[in-house]
KETISE-449254 format. One line per field, with one value per residue: residue number from 1; residue in one letter; x, y, z of N, C-alpha, C in turn. Coordinates in nm, 3 decimals. Atoms other than C-alpha are relative to their C-alpha. Last residue first. Layout:
BEGIN
num	NUM_...
residuo	A_...
n.east	X_...
n.north	Y_...
n.up	Z_...
ca.east	X_...
ca.north	Y_...
ca.up	Z_...
c.east	X_...
c.north	Y_...
c.up	Z_...
END
This chain:
BEGIN
num	59_58_57_56_55_54_53_52_51_50_49_48_47_46_45_44_43_42_41_40_39_38_37_36_35_34_33_32_31_30_29_28_27_26_25_24_23_22_21_20_19_18_17_16_15_14_13_12_11_10_9_8_7_6_5_4_3_2_1
residuo	T_H_Q_R_W_L_R_V_R_I_D_L_I_I_L_L_A_V_P_V_V_I_A_A_P_A_D_A_W_L_A_L_A_G_G_A_T_G_V_L_T_G_P_L_D_R_P_C_I_D_V_S_V_G_A_R_P_V_M
n.east	-0.073_0.007_0.041_-0.095_0.054_-0.100_0.047_-0.117_0.022_-0.121_0.035_-0.041_0.052_0.145_0.054_-0.019_0.099_0.129_0.011_0.003_0.133_0.090_-0.063_0.041_-0.083_-0.082_-0.138_-0.081_0.066_0.006_-0.137_-0.052_0.067_-0.054_-0.137_0.008_0.048_-0.106_-0.102_0.058_0.000_-0.133_-0.047_0.015_0.107_0.134_0.065_0.109_0.026_0.092_0.040_0.047_0.067_0.115_0.085_-0.060_0.053_0.060_0.021
n.north	-0.018_-0.139_-0.010_-0.069_-0.033_-0.072_-0.095_-0.053_-0.126_-0.046_-0.129_-0.027_0.103_0.009_-0.124_0.004_0.093_-0.068_-0.099_0.063_0.048_-0.112_-0.084_0.048_0.104_-0.051_0.044_-0.120_-0.098_0.049_0.014_-0.133_-0.046_0.076_-0.046_-0.132_0.017_0.063_-0.102_-0.100_0.057_-0.006_0.135_0.032_0.098_-0.056_0.031_0.096_0.063_0.112_0.041_0.138_0.032_-0.087_-0.005_-0.066_-0.133_0.000_-0.134
n.up	-0.126_-0.044_-0.140_-0.088_-0.131_-0.078_-0.100_-0.070_-0.072_-0.068_-0.060_-0.138_-0.090_0.004_-0.056_-0.145_-0.055_0.007_-0.108_-0.132_-0.034_-0.027_-0.102_-0.133_-0.060_-0.110_0.026_0.013_0.086_0.137_0.049_0.032_0.122_0.113_0.024_0.062_0.136_0.079_0.023_0.091_0.135_0.061_0.032_0.141_0.013_0.019_0.127_-0.016_0.129_-0.007_0.134_0.009_0.125_0.018_-0.119_-0.116_-0.030_-0.133_-0.046
ca.east	-8.471_-8.701_-8.587_-8.579_-8.743_-8.684_-8.895_-8.825_-9.111_-9.078_-9.390_-9.270_-9.449_-9.412_-9.055_-8.965_-9.119_-8.913_-8.597_-8.669_-8.761_-8.445_-8.178_-8.415_-8.362_-8.653_-8.790_-9.106_-9.342_-9.116_-9.022_-9.381_-9.503_-9.244_-9.340_-9.711_-9.644_-9.433_-9.692_-9.969_-9.757_-9.680_-10.047_-10.072_-10.130_-9.796_-9.484_-9.321_-8.993_-8.960_-8.656_-8.600_-8.384_-8.282_-7.935_-7.800_-7.929_-7.696_-7.611
ca.north	3.626_3.497_3.167_3.164_2.942_2.915_2.654_2.466_2.253_1.982_1.791_1.512_1.379_1.689_1.768_1.403_1.415_1.725_1.553_1.248_1.440_1.648_1.378_1.147_1.351_1.538_1.433_1.638_1.346_1.072_1.263_1.375_1.016_0.904_1.182_1.101_0.733_0.811_1.055_0.799_0.522_0.738_0.790_1.140_1.210_1.386_1.223_1.411_1.603_1.848_2.076_2.261_2.569_2.724_2.575_2.530_2.277_1.994_1.933
ca.up	-1.884_-2.157_-2.302_-2.678_-2.933_-3.306_-3.478_-3.800_-3.927_-4.193_-4.300_-4.526_-4.839_-5.054_-4.953_-5.011_-5.360_-5.440_-5.316_-5.539_-5.857_-5.888_-5.863_-6.052_-6.369_-6.526_-6.866_-6.799_-6.863_-6.728_-6.413_-6.365_-6.391_-6.137_-5.898_-5.936_-5.870_-5.567_-5.430_-5.473_-5.322_-5.021_-4.933_-4.787_-4.420_-4.391_-4.248_-3.961_-3.939_-3.649_-3.629_-3.302_-3.268_-2.936_-2.934_-3.284_-3.532_-3.631_-3.996
c.east	-0.053_0.069_0.001_-0.057_0.109_-0.064_0.118_-0.050_0.128_-0.028_0.119_-0.044_0.036_-0.052_-0.153_-0.053_0.013_-0.110_-0.133_-0.003_-0.006_-0.134_-0.085_0.060_-0.047_0.085_0.097_0.146_0.089_-0.058_0.001_0.141_0.050_-0.061_0.065_0.139_-0.009_-0.039_0.114_0.103_-0.056_0.003_0.132_0.043_-0.030_-0.101_-0.140_-0.057_-0.102_-0.026_-0.086_-0.050_-0.044_-0.075_-0.113_-0.099_0.064_-0.053_-0.075
c.north	0.119_0.012_0.148_-0.001_0.060_0.038_0.061_0.109_0.037_0.136_0.044_0.139_0.024_-0.095_-0.002_0.126_-0.010_-0.088_0.076_0.103_-0.056_-0.049_0.122_0.084_-0.036_-0.112_0.059_-0.031_0.121_0.105_-0.049_-0.008_0.138_0.043_-0.071_0.056_0.134_-0.018_-0.057_0.108_0.099_-0.056_0.008_-0.144_-0.030_-0.113_0.062_-0.033_-0.111_-0.051_-0.124_-0.026_-0.145_-0.023_0.100_0.000_0.058_0.140_-0.006
c.up	0.075_0.136_0.038_0.140_0.086_0.133_0.074_0.094_0.075_0.062_0.085_0.043_0.147_0.106_0.000_0.067_0.152_0.057_0.000_0.113_0.142_0.053_0.034_0.111_0.141_0.058_0.104_-0.033_-0.027_-0.095_-0.145_-0.056_-0.041_-0.132_-0.117_-0.029_-0.073_-0.145_-0.085_-0.034_-0.102_-0.140_-0.078_-0.025_-0.147_-0.014_-0.007_-0.138_0.023_-0.141_0.016_-0.141_0.006_-0.129_-0.022_0.116_0.125_0.028_0.133
END
């Protein structure tokens, strides 16, 4: 997926230890009996800082 003109998408890792988030995600998956297809995207949303900005040029 490519953003359109005037949209910027910034993806940066947060200041969280990845092993801690991975361990917590694995424990949640075992405790709640959730499939990996749900746990992995949720863990990525927690560990990544995703910002979508819309900018326009003033004429």
